[in-house]
Structures are given as C-alpha cells and as structure tokens.
PLY file of the C-alpha trace (Angstrom):
ply
format ascii 1.0
element vertex 624
property float x
property float y
property float z
element edge 623
property int vertex1
property int vertex2
end_header
94.19 88.02 112.94
97.22 88.16 115.03
98.17 90.79 117.37
101.20 93.01 117.82
102.43 95.44 120.48
105.59 97.06 121.64
107.48 99.65 123.58
110.78 101.30 122.79
111.85 103.87 125.79
113.80 106.36 123.59
115.46 107.44 127.02
117.00 103.97 127.80
114.78 103.70 130.67
114.24 99.78 131.73
110.68 98.81 130.51
107.98 99.25 133.04
107.21 95.35 133.52
103.85 96.23 135.01
102.62 98.55 132.32
103.84 95.90 129.69
101.93 93.23 131.27
98.55 95.39 131.01
99.56 95.77 127.57
99.74 91.62 127.07
96.53 91.16 129.11
94.91 93.26 126.20
96.68 90.93 123.60
94.70 87.97 124.96
91.70 88.20 122.41
94.29 88.73 119.61
96.11 85.63 120.66
93.66 82.55 121.11
96.96 80.25 120.22
98.96 81.86 122.49
101.08 84.88 123.55
104.69 85.48 124.06
106.93 88.38 124.59
110.68 89.43 124.06
112.25 92.07 126.32
115.77 93.54 126.23
116.42 96.94 128.71
114.58 99.76 126.65
112.74 97.72 124.23
109.83 95.06 124.71
107.63 93.39 121.71
104.81 91.12 122.53
102.72 88.71 120.03
99.39 87.20 120.08
99.16 84.16 117.88
96.28 83.34 115.49
97.46 80.72 113.37
95.19 80.55 109.95
98.04 79.00 107.30
99.75 76.05 107.17
103.19 77.64 107.98
101.91 79.71 110.65
101.81 77.02 113.35
105.66 76.68 113.17
106.14 80.37 113.52
107.80 81.56 117.00
107.33 85.18 117.61
108.51 87.40 118.50
111.24 86.02 116.12
115.23 86.78 115.91
117.46 86.43 113.20
120.66 84.07 113.53
122.74 86.82 114.62
119.85 87.86 117.13
120.49 91.41 116.06
116.91 91.71 114.27
113.76 91.08 116.41
110.36 90.83 114.67
106.60 90.92 115.66
104.50 90.03 112.43
100.46 90.27 112.14
99.48 89.17 108.63
99.74 87.00 105.38
102.57 87.38 102.91
101.33 86.64 99.02
104.03 86.71 96.91
106.06 84.18 98.94
107.65 82.29 95.86
108.64 85.33 94.37
110.38 86.67 97.66
112.35 83.29 98.03
113.40 83.37 94.70
114.76 87.07 94.85
116.17 86.39 98.36
118.14 83.09 97.00
119.66 85.13 94.13
121.21 87.36 96.75
122.73 84.39 98.85
119.87 84.63 101.54
118.47 81.55 102.49
115.48 81.64 105.02
115.80 79.14 107.85
111.95 77.84 107.34
109.03 78.58 105.12
106.87 81.02 107.33
106.02 84.47 106.31
107.74 85.92 109.45
110.82 84.31 108.25
110.67 85.58 104.59
109.81 89.13 106.19
112.80 89.14 108.43
115.17 88.14 105.70
113.82 90.60 103.10
114.45 93.25 105.91
118.14 91.78 106.49
118.73 92.09 102.74
116.79 95.08 101.50
116.37 97.65 104.87
113.68 100.10 104.65
112.93 99.49 100.84
111.82 95.81 101.62
108.42 97.13 102.33
107.41 97.76 98.44
108.36 94.10 97.59
105.84 92.75 99.92
102.19 91.78 98.65
99.57 90.81 101.25
98.05 92.05 104.34
100.43 92.96 107.02
101.61 95.25 109.84
104.74 94.50 111.42
107.62 95.89 113.67
111.51 95.23 113.67
113.82 95.97 116.18
117.27 96.78 115.11
119.46 96.17 118.03
122.89 97.28 116.15
121.38 100.46 115.18
118.97 101.05 117.82
115.99 101.79 115.65
112.53 100.24 115.31
110.86 99.60 111.57
107.22 99.34 111.47
105.35 98.86 108.59
101.65 98.53 107.30
100.12 97.04 104.24
98.62 99.35 101.11
95.06 99.17 102.08
95.41 99.03 105.85
93.79 95.55 106.33
95.82 95.09 109.23
95.76 97.57 112.27
98.74 99.63 113.51
98.23 102.35 116.37
100.99 104.27 118.20
101.99 106.84 120.61
105.38 108.98 120.28
106.82 111.47 122.51
110.19 112.71 123.50
110.85 109.59 125.80
108.62 106.84 124.54
107.28 104.97 121.67
104.32 102.53 121.90
102.61 100.47 119.48
99.42 98.14 119.39
97.08 96.47 117.09
94.41 98.32 119.27
93.96 101.69 120.82
93.39 100.31 124.41
96.86 98.94 124.17
98.57 101.84 123.20
96.65 103.74 125.81
98.53 102.01 128.44
101.58 104.29 127.67
102.26 106.29 130.95
102.08 109.56 129.07
99.66 109.64 126.17
97.46 112.57 125.92
93.77 111.30 125.85
92.32 114.95 125.18
89.65 114.62 122.28
90.86 115.23 118.77
88.24 117.57 117.95
89.55 117.53 114.01
88.89 113.87 113.71
85.62 114.01 116.01
84.45 116.49 113.32
85.12 114.06 110.39
83.19 111.46 112.47
80.26 113.68 113.02
80.07 115.11 109.43
80.44 111.42 108.01
83.49 112.74 106.05
86.35 110.59 107.57
89.27 111.63 105.59
92.20 111.47 108.20
94.51 108.14 107.91
96.75 109.26 110.62
95.19 110.73 113.40
92.60 108.94 115.84
90.07 110.45 118.26
92.80 110.83 120.74
95.50 113.66 120.40
98.17 111.37 121.80
97.65 108.23 119.75
98.34 108.08 116.00
97.83 105.51 113.03
100.45 104.32 110.89
98.67 105.18 107.50
98.50 102.62 104.96
101.43 102.23 102.46
103.59 103.50 104.97
106.76 102.75 106.99
108.19 104.42 110.35
111.76 104.49 111.72
112.07 105.50 115.32
115.18 106.06 116.99
116.17 107.91 119.96
116.63 111.01 117.69
113.02 111.07 116.63
110.44 109.47 114.23
110.73 109.44 110.38
107.76 108.25 108.45
107.76 107.51 104.78
105.42 106.52 102.03
106.44 103.28 100.08
103.88 102.81 97.60
101.03 104.87 95.84
99.00 104.57 92.75
100.64 105.48 89.66
98.04 107.77 88.03
99.86 107.85 84.73
100.34 104.04 84.11
97.64 102.68 81.65
96.68 99.31 80.95
95.71 99.28 77.13
95.20 96.25 74.63
93.98 96.34 70.94
91.97 93.32 71.59
89.15 93.96 74.08
89.17 90.44 75.27
92.64 90.89 76.61
91.40 93.04 79.31
89.02 89.91 80.45
91.94 87.71 80.50
94.15 90.08 82.43
91.48 90.29 84.99
90.85 86.64 85.09
94.90 85.85 85.89
94.96 88.55 88.59
91.58 87.61 90.09
92.48 84.02 90.21
95.79 84.44 91.91
94.38 86.76 94.41
91.76 84.56 95.53
94.40 81.63 95.41
96.89 83.28 97.59
93.96 84.00 100.16
92.86 80.74 100.45
96.21 79.38 102.07
94.68 77.85 105.07
95.40 75.08 107.54
91.73 74.58 107.82
88.35 74.98 105.77
87.99 78.20 104.09
84.73 79.90 103.87
83.17 82.84 102.19
80.70 85.63 102.94
78.17 85.61 100.42
75.44 88.59 99.66
74.43 87.72 96.36
75.86 90.63 94.48
78.54 90.29 91.58
81.56 90.91 93.71
80.93 88.39 96.56
79.34 85.73 94.10
82.50 86.20 91.93
85.04 85.33 94.92
82.70 82.29 95.77
82.80 81.14 91.91
86.49 81.67 91.48
87.19 79.61 94.58
85.17 76.79 93.12
87.07 77.17 89.98
90.28 76.79 91.81
89.10 73.44 93.48
87.59 72.32 90.18
91.11 72.77 88.54
93.34 71.36 91.49
94.88 74.90 92.02
93.68 75.23 95.60
93.46 72.20 98.30
89.84 71.49 98.98
89.43 71.50 102.84
85.83 72.18 103.11
83.92 75.15 101.93
80.64 76.94 103.03
78.82 80.31 102.69
77.95 82.57 105.19
74.75 84.97 104.52
72.69 87.20 106.13
68.94 87.31 105.07
65.97 89.24 105.79
62.88 87.64 104.62
60.09 89.69 103.25
62.38 93.06 103.34
63.51 94.91 100.07
67.09 94.47 101.12
66.70 90.32 101.30
69.14 88.76 98.55
67.80 85.29 99.24
67.14 84.36 95.69
70.53 85.35 94.35
72.44 83.51 97.29
70.25 80.54 96.76
71.23 80.90 92.75
74.85 80.77 93.70
74.72 77.91 96.22
72.70 75.98 93.79
75.22 76.38 90.94
78.05 75.15 93.09
76.34 72.89 95.13
77.30 74.24 98.50
76.71 74.12 102.09
75.17 77.52 103.09
74.66 78.95 106.46
72.15 81.96 106.57
71.83 84.31 109.34
68.58 86.20 110.56
70.28 89.01 112.46
68.38 90.17 115.52
71.09 92.25 117.56
70.79 93.93 120.88
72.12 97.12 119.87
73.31 97.93 123.71
76.18 95.94 123.12
77.53 98.70 121.19
78.28 100.79 124.13
80.17 97.82 125.82
82.19 97.32 122.78
83.24 100.88 122.90
84.25 100.71 126.70
86.45 97.32 126.07
88.19 98.76 123.15
88.19 102.65 124.01
87.58 103.51 120.59
84.56 103.53 117.94
84.86 99.96 116.68
81.82 99.28 114.61
78.57 100.78 113.28
74.78 99.34 113.50
75.51 97.48 110.16
78.72 96.08 111.80
76.69 94.88 114.89
74.65 92.74 112.63
77.73 91.34 110.87
79.04 90.28 114.15
76.27 87.74 114.01
77.69 86.18 111.16
81.03 86.00 112.32
79.88 84.33 115.36
78.31 81.87 113.07
81.57 81.19 111.23
83.42 80.72 114.16
81.04 78.05 115.66
81.32 76.21 112.23
85.09 76.08 112.64
86.15 78.70 110.02
89.20 80.54 110.60
89.76 81.85 107.19
86.43 83.65 105.62
86.76 85.57 102.26
84.65 88.44 101.38
83.90 90.38 98.41
84.93 93.85 99.55
86.57 96.54 96.92
84.84 95.41 93.83
83.03 98.66 94.00
86.16 100.77 94.62
88.32 99.89 91.84
85.94 98.41 89.19
82.74 100.36 89.11
81.91 103.50 86.95
79.33 105.54 88.18
75.72 106.60 87.11
75.28 110.51 86.04
74.13 111.87 89.44
73.55 115.43 87.86
71.13 114.58 84.70
69.37 117.81 85.22
72.49 119.95 85.73
74.01 118.61 82.64
70.69 119.50 80.79
70.83 123.27 81.94
74.21 123.95 80.95
75.25 125.93 77.61
78.19 125.60 75.74
78.91 122.41 73.66
82.65 121.99 74.76
81.59 122.71 78.38
78.87 120.53 78.14
80.91 117.45 76.50
83.87 117.93 79.42
81.35 117.68 82.07
79.31 114.64 80.65
82.79 112.89 80.44
83.96 113.74 84.08
80.31 112.74 85.70
80.34 109.52 83.70
83.67 108.83 85.22
82.92 109.72 88.79
82.91 107.18 91.98
80.12 107.56 94.23
81.96 110.07 96.45
81.88 112.62 93.41
78.33 113.19 94.42
79.71 115.62 97.09
82.87 116.75 95.19
81.79 117.11 91.85
83.53 120.20 89.77
86.39 120.68 92.50
89.78 121.75 91.08
90.20 121.98 87.44
86.94 121.35 86.24
85.64 124.25 88.71
87.78 126.69 86.47
86.36 125.60 83.12
83.91 128.34 82.64
81.67 130.87 84.81
78.64 128.51 84.87
80.48 125.69 86.36
82.12 127.61 88.93
78.96 128.70 90.13
77.57 125.17 90.17
80.72 124.12 91.97
79.62 127.13 94.75
76.27 125.66 94.98
77.26 122.17 95.60
79.95 123.33 98.38
77.34 125.48 100.03
74.95 122.36 99.99
77.68 120.36 101.59
78.51 123.01 104.00
74.85 122.74 105.40
75.28 120.54 108.07
72.92 121.94 110.54
73.55 119.59 113.35
77.28 120.86 113.61
77.62 124.18 114.86
79.25 126.50 112.82
82.09 127.33 115.47
83.20 123.81 115.37
83.17 123.28 111.66
85.19 126.55 111.74
87.55 125.78 114.75
88.34 122.14 113.07
88.46 123.54 109.66
86.37 120.81 108.72
86.15 121.82 104.98
90.00 121.78 104.55
89.90 118.51 105.98
87.63 116.96 103.78
89.60 118.02 100.47
92.95 117.10 102.38
93.25 113.82 100.60
93.76 115.76 97.18
96.35 118.30 98.58
99.45 118.59 96.28
98.15 116.25 93.66
97.29 116.67 89.89
94.94 114.32 88.04
94.51 113.27 84.64
90.64 113.70 85.06
88.09 114.18 87.54
87.19 110.50 87.19
90.89 109.54 88.42
90.36 112.29 91.10
87.48 110.67 92.64
88.62 107.12 92.27
91.92 108.04 94.11
89.37 109.19 96.86
88.37 105.66 97.38
92.16 104.62 98.04
93.17 107.84 100.08
90.07 108.56 102.21
89.82 107.69 105.93
87.09 105.12 105.30
89.09 102.53 104.00
91.60 102.19 106.75
88.96 102.87 109.37
86.53 99.82 108.16
89.61 97.47 108.18
90.34 98.47 111.63
87.01 98.26 112.98
86.51 95.06 111.11
89.72 93.98 112.66
88.78 94.37 116.41
85.69 92.30 115.70
87.21 89.54 113.71
90.12 89.12 116.51
87.12 88.72 119.18
85.07 86.03 117.21
88.46 84.41 115.83
87.90 84.79 112.39
90.71 86.15 109.67
88.85 88.06 107.08
90.54 88.14 103.80
89.65 90.49 100.77
90.90 89.35 97.19
89.61 92.64 95.65
91.98 94.70 97.98
94.88 92.80 96.19
97.36 95.72 95.16
97.61 94.08 91.62
93.78 94.22 91.41
93.78 97.96 92.32
96.51 98.88 90.01
94.85 97.25 87.26
91.37 99.18 88.15
93.18 102.27 87.83
94.70 101.53 84.62
92.09 100.20 82.43
89.94 102.86 80.23
86.60 103.58 81.67
84.70 101.30 79.46
86.01 98.55 80.86
84.24 99.43 84.22
81.05 100.61 82.90
79.63 99.79 79.27
76.21 100.57 78.02
75.00 100.95 81.63
76.41 97.66 82.97
78.62 98.28 85.81
81.80 96.18 86.67
81.97 95.22 82.74
85.31 93.75 83.08
84.68 91.56 86.31
81.08 90.14 85.04
82.91 89.34 81.38
85.54 87.42 83.42
83.11 85.67 85.69
80.14 84.98 83.40
80.80 81.35 83.30
81.51 81.19 87.13
78.30 83.10 88.48
74.64 82.53 87.94
72.86 84.59 85.14
70.71 86.02 87.59
73.92 87.45 89.23
75.92 88.20 86.09
72.65 90.29 85.20
71.84 91.91 88.24
71.98 95.84 88.52
70.60 96.51 91.86
72.38 96.56 95.46
70.89 96.05 98.76
70.57 98.88 101.08
70.83 97.88 104.76
70.35 101.23 106.36
67.11 99.70 108.21
69.76 98.29 110.51
70.62 101.74 111.62
66.99 102.72 112.08
66.31 99.62 113.95
69.46 100.09 116.31
68.74 103.68 117.28
64.83 103.00 117.85
65.74 100.23 120.38
68.08 102.39 122.03
65.68 105.12 122.58
65.35 107.02 119.33
65.28 110.69 119.71
65.96 110.59 123.47
69.41 109.28 122.73
70.10 113.23 121.78
68.39 114.92 124.55
71.51 115.52 126.94
74.64 115.12 125.05
78.56 115.89 125.91
79.36 116.45 122.49
76.38 119.33 122.59
77.82 120.51 125.92
81.18 121.04 124.22
79.72 123.02 121.33
80.28 120.35 118.56
76.58 119.47 117.70
73.33 121.23 117.94
71.37 118.54 119.78
68.05 120.07 119.26
68.37 119.67 115.38
69.52 116.06 115.87
66.38 115.53 117.80
64.24 116.65 115.26
66.02 114.79 112.60
65.71 111.51 114.77
61.88 112.05 115.32
61.21 112.89 111.60
63.38 110.18 110.10
61.86 107.31 112.66
58.27 108.39 111.82
59.24 108.40 108.34
60.66 104.80 108.71
57.85 103.13 110.58
55.49 104.48 108.16
57.37 102.49 105.61
59.30 105.44 103.91
63.14 105.45 102.97
64.42 108.29 105.53
67.93 109.90 105.28
70.42 110.78 107.94
70.97 107.11 109.45
74.83 107.78 109.53
74.71 111.09 110.69
72.80 109.97 113.67
74.24 106.73 114.31
77.74 108.95 114.20
76.45 111.06 116.83
75.64 108.37 119.08
78.86 106.73 118.44
80.87 109.63 119.27
78.96 110.65 122.02
79.46 107.27 123.66
83.30 107.29 123.00
83.21 110.68 124.71
81.52 109.31 127.82
84.47 107.25 128.41
86.57 107.60 131.51
89.66 109.85 130.29
92.23 107.62 132.29
93.48 104.37 130.83
0 1
1 2
2 3
3 4
4 5
5 6
6 7
7 8
8 9
9 10
10 11
11 12
12 13
13 14
14 15
15 16
16 17
17 18
18 19
19 20
20 21
21 22
22 23
23 24
24 25
25 26
26 27
27 28
28 29
29 30
30 31
31 32
32 33
33 34
34 35
35 36
36 37
37 38
38 39
39 40
40 41
41 42
42 43
43 44
44 45
45 46
46 47
47 48
48 49
49 50
50 51
51 52
52 53
53 54
54 55
55 56
56 57
57 58
58 59
59 60
60 61
61 62
62 63
63 64
64 65
65 66
66 67
67 68
68 69
69 70
70 71
71 72
72 73
73 74
74 75
75 76
76 77
77 78
78 79
79 80
80 81
81 82
82 83
83 84
84 85
85 86
86 87
87 88
88 89
89 90
90 91
91 92
92 93
93 94
94 95
95 96
96 97
97 98
98 99
99 100
100 101
101 102
102 103
103 104
104 105
105 106
106 107
107 108
108 109
109 110
110 111
111 112
112 113
113 114
114 115
115 116
116 117
117 118
118 119
119 120
120 121
121 122
122 123
123 124
124 125
125 126
126 127
127 128
128 129
129 130
130 131
131 132
132 133
133 134
134 135
135 136
136 137
137 138
138 139
139 140
140 141
141 142
142 143
143 144
144 145
145 146
146 147
147 148
148 149
149 150
150 151
151 152
152 153
153 154
154 155
155 156
156 157
157 158
158 159
159 160
160 161
161 162
162 163
163 164
164 165
165 166
166 167
167 168
168 169
169 170
170 171
171 172
172 173
173 174
174 175
175 176
176 177
177 178
178 179
179 180
180 181
181 182
182 183
183 184
184 185
185 186
186 187
187 188
188 189
189 190
190 191
191 192
192 193
193 194
194 195
195 196
196 197
197 198
198 199
199 200
200 201
201 202
202 203
203 204
204 205
205 206
206 207
207 208
208 209
209 210
210 211
211 212
212 213
213 214
214 215
215 216
216 217
217 218
218 219
219 220
220 221
221 222
222 223
223 224
224 225
225 226
226 227
227 228
228 229
229 230
230 231
231 232
232 233
233 234
234 235
235 236
236 237
237 238
238 239
239 240
240 241
241 242
242 243
243 244
244 245
245 246
246 247
247 248
248 249
249 250
250 251
251 252
252 253
253 254
254 255
255 256
256 257
257 258
258 259
259 260
260 261
261 262
262 263
263 264
264 265
265 266
266 267
267 268
268 269
269 270
270 271
271 272
272 273
273 274
274 275
275 276
276 277
277 278
278 279
279 280
280 281
281 282
282 283
283 284
284 285
285 286
286 287
287 288
288 289
289 290
290 291
291 292
292 293
293 294
294 295
295 296
296 297
297 298
298 299
299 300
300 301
301 302
302 303
303 304
304 305
305 306
306 307
307 308
308 309
309 310
310 311
311 312
312 313
313 314
314 315
315 316
316 317
317 318
318 319
319 320
320 321
321 322
322 323
323 324
324 325
325 326
326 327
327 328
328 329
329 330
330 331
331 332
332 333
333 334
334 335
335 336
336 337
337 338
338 339
339 340
340 341
341 342
342 343
343 344
344 345
345 346
346 347
347 348
348 349
349 350
350 351
351 352
352 353
353 354
354 355
355 356
356 357
357 358
358 359
359 360
360 361
361 362
362 363
363 364
364 365
365 366
366 367
367 368
368 369
369 370
370 371
371 372
372 373
373 374
374 375
375 376
376 377
377 378
378 379
379 380
380 381
381 382
382 383
383 384
384 385
385 386
386 387
387 388
388 389
389 390
390 391
391 392
392 393
393 394
394 395
395 396
396 397
397 398
398 399
399 400
400 401
401 402
402 403
403 404
404 405
405 406
406 407
407 408
408 409
409 410
410 411
411 412
412 413
413 414
414 415
415 416
416 417
417 418
418 419
419 420
420 421
421 422
422 423
423 424
424 425
425 426
426 427
427 428
428 429
429 430
430 431
431 432
432 433
433 434
434 435
435 436
436 437
437 438
438 439
439 440
440 441
441 442
442 443
443 444
444 445
445 446
446 447
447 448
448 449
449 450
450 451
451 452
452 453
453 454
454 455
455 456
456 457
457 458
458 459
459 460
460 461
461 462
462 463
463 464
464 465
465 466
466 467
467 468
468 469
469 470
470 471
471 472
472 473
473 474
474 475
475 476
476 477
477 478
478 479
479 480
480 481
481 482
482 483
483 484
484 485
485 486
486 487
487 488
488 489
489 490
490 491
491 492
492 493
493 494
494 495
495 496
496 497
497 498
498 499
499 500
500 501
501 502
502 503
503 504
504 505
505 506
506 507
507 508
508 509
509 510
510 511
511 512
512 513
513 514
514 515
515 516
516 517
517 518
518 519
519 520
520 521
521 522
522 523
523 524
524 525
525 526
526 527
527 528
528 529
529 530
530 531
531 532
532 533
533 534
534 535
535 536
536 537
537 538
538 539
539 540
540 541
541 542
542 543
543 544
544 545
545 546
546 547
547 548
548 549
549 550
550 551
551 552
552 553
553 554
554 555
555 556
556 557
557 558
558 559
559 560
560 561
561 562
562 563
563 564
564 565
565 566
566 567
567 568
568 569
569 570
570 571
571 572
572 573
573 574
574 575
575 576
576 577
577 578
578 579
579 580
580 581
581 582
582 583
583 584
584 585
585 586
586 587
587 588
588 589
589 590
590 591
591 592
592 593
593 594
594 595
595 596
596 597
597 598
598 599
599 600
600 601
601 602
602 603
603 604
604 605
605 606
606 607
607 608
608 609
609 610
610 611
611 612
612 613
613 614
614 615
615 616
616 617
617 618
618 619
619 620
620 621
621 622
622 623
C-alpha cells in the first residue's frame, strides 16, 4: 500500500516548494520504506514506498523511461505480468527490469491511453508525458487503491488521501451537501464526489487526461451485461471457477515475506485460506510462512470461533485471535488526521487485527471480501407480498426477479421495467419508495435541496438491464460503498503497514459472476453454490454447510454508548445547518440503546453512527 501524489500547475508557474514539502510530509505513513520526489518546473511527483513483492525492492520511483520523457508514480500490483511481457515483446518493447512500475510505463509507451484496460490488478498511478505536456491518471476497476484530486483553471493536485489534496492553495473546502446527504441516509452512491466541493475522486475503472486546456475523464472498463457463461455440463462451471479462483489467489500471494489471511469462518474467507493451502501443497506458490488472523467474541451470538477452529485444524495452521476492545474516542483523532471519514465503528475493531498483523511481521494479508457481491443469490425478501398478488404472469415474473435480487434490492425492488408491469406492481413500487423516503432524521428541506432520491438512483441512469437481478447485482459494482470501503481500508492499512489483498475482487471473477446462470449462485436454498462446489474438498464440512452470517452491529452500539449515547446528538452542527433533526436522532438512540442493553437486536446503528461521523468531520477547521 504505497502512496502517490503530484502537482501540475496548468499556468506554468514553478512548483511551490513549501506546499509540496507539506504534501510529502503527509506521505510518510504511506512510505515506511522511504519517500522520493521528482520536480521539473511546473510539475512535481511524489512517492511513498511500501515494498510487498519481490520485485518492488528494485523499483526506483518516481520512474522515468529511457528517453526521460515519461515519468511515473505507481501504487499497486499488476497481476497479468506474464501476459503483459509477452504482448510487449511481440511489439518489440523490452522492459528494462521485472518491476510492476516498469511494465506499466512500457504499456503506456506502447498503447497510450488504451493501456489501462490491459492491466489486471489493484492500482492507482499517474504518468507525466513531458513531450505532450499531459498527465495520465488511472484507477483499478474496483477502486482498491485510492485516488483523490483537485482541479481548477490553474492547478491539478492529486494524492492517495484527502489531506494531501487539501494542501492545494485554491481548493474549495465548502461541505458538499449532496455527499453529506448520502452519508446521512446510509445510501452512498457517488463514486466521484467527496464531502468537500473542491476535492474529487477518480472513479474505479476510469482514467483522466489533464492538460493546460482542461481535464478529460474516460471509463476504460465496464461489465458486459449481455456476456453469458454457459456450459452443457454443470460441472464445467465448477471447474471454470476453480481455475479463476486459483489464479486470483496465486497472483495475490506474490510477496517478499510471509502471507497471512483474515479468517472469519465464513465460506469466503475459509475458501481463500483453503486455496492458499492448495497452492502451497501443489508447489504453485512459495510458502514463506502462513498464519490466520481472526477476531472472536466469546459468548456472543456473532462469535465464529467454532468455524475458525475447524479451518485451522483442517490445515494445521497457526492462528492469531483478537479479542477486540476499542476506545471509540480514537475515531475523532483519525478524522482530524485524515481530514475525512476514514472508518466506521466496525473498522475501529478491525484496526486491532491489523495492528496484530503488523506486530507478527505480516505485510501481505488476504481477505474474503467480494463473495457476497458476485457469487450470492438472495432470499426472497417479500414472501407475503408475493402471496398477495393476483395474476399468474405477474406473479411468475415477480418471483423470478425477487429470487435473483441482491441485498440492496430490499430498498429498490420493483423500480424500472418491473414497476411498469402492472397496476398492482406500480402501487407496490410506490409504497416501497414511500418507505424509503421516510427518513425522519433528515429534514425534508435537506432531502429536497440535495435531490437525495435522484442520487440514490443515479447508478442506473442511462442503462438497461436484462433483468432486475442483473440490475441489482450491478448496484454492488456501481454504487459508492465499494470504493469508499476500499479507501477507508487503505487509510488504516497504510498506518498499520499492511497490504490487504482481495482475491474475490479479481476482475476475472467479477466477469464470471455476472455471466453465470442464477442457479450457480443459489440452488435449493444454498448460497454461493459454485464457490461451495469448487471448494468442498478444501474447506471443513461445517463451513461448507454453513448458512449463517455473523452480525457485528454490537460494535456500533458499544461504541456509541461509550461515547456518550444520545448525548452525542444534543448539540449538532449538522442540525444547525438544517441537515438533520437532532431530536429524532436523540430519540432513536435512546430507544435503540435501551433495547440493546435489554438484549434486543435494535436497528438504526448505521444511521446513528453515520450522523456521528459526519458531525465529527464537519467540526474540523475548514482551512488546511
């Protein structure tokens, strides 16, 4: 998890050395292996090194090509290295060394802007082309690596975190009410805006070209919703997935030290651990030491120790268990340092796991994130609704679509084409929209002023979908939670000096997940059917047959309670601005905490924590 930053003065002014030094000072947490910079007149590039692959130690960044025309800063990992070297060699381009940065620089020199779609992996990078006087910036398809920027008529500034960009002399730090509304509604859909008007994010799967004439943004990859993966033999789906998953795990185990894994005891993380052991056993990956890291909550419903122990016992692994105990007051310190919302209450508990990973000497850690998004079907969230409908054709269509919905479908069922199917369905759609619009903690004026409803549906704008199931699955890929979660994790990982890698976020697995039939995701009530079948010999029977998921919302309630409970909402800047009704939040918190202390399972944790988080951020000083 290296860091990158840069400044391009579009009016050809010399770089302000003091301002750039401040950016580089903020780079230190991202560069435990050293920082470096390159300046040339109106352009400056900065790099913070965190070496996690055998090749990275040989990288010299910022990196220039032989002609010293192209200059690169690169954060990330390239996974299709052999393919790239072959394609470059076929065109007569011979990389000077085997580093990822050199491969990226060669790819750009040969293919220009179109190089981005040829790169597989997690990355964010920028290339200054001195001959054409343009800056080319790219972010990976999921957004695993962060990229923030500021652009106005005289300057372009970018960095791996918001605080670096806020060093720009002309950045507008006025709160962006639209994004604040998304946070407060717990409906984050924006992928390019931030909580500051003057700071943008490069969306996943996009690149930027910046010149003195302006800025051009282009998507270089999107899921092909018409692409289908179909086999006559059902076993072929299992075989195909196994090969993809094996490669996704293998290329993320490229490390110059030991590789660990976060193990929850769920199907996804257990499968990552099982595949890693398969790779060691078959000699397909070097074993430099492997350990698992888990958080456990003895005596609580969410405790997954039994499943974790079964995985560890099956593979005879060393396990590290964390019994999280967190002082939630550190959240405010994190917001002050980062100048942004960089985690949630669950993330505070996860930090304890990263701290242990660092102490144990692990720089690379695998996770099981992503399986729910591409490989799950969904339970029918509206059985009573279906039984109440009349009309066989309508019922059949609705059952089909509901059976294919993802979890976000619970808030967006029956939008678009299904809403037009019949008058009864239209009435149901309207009722669901009314329920979603009942956000009493947000003022009506604020929701109207920020066009919150339009924002919540913006990810679907201008697209048609083969089915509602594809529509909702696309929501996982296109909404704002995915890159935001990656950005939050990046900030924490940089400070704990850990590189988290997510095999199930591999582009090849995402494309496979979108293309397979629905019964490969869910069959006879069994979720992630193709994953389970592929991994049935590499995970314990208890995990293979597991149908439950742990709920860690107690971390929210405990954190809110320790911070003062409902008193947090007594005097709020977000209420003074007319964004929220503090009295409603206070009542929600009092009732929910009373229910929680009595042993209940109250709702609203995310709403209350989001309100506290935005409030904490808004109280920051506005000046950098």
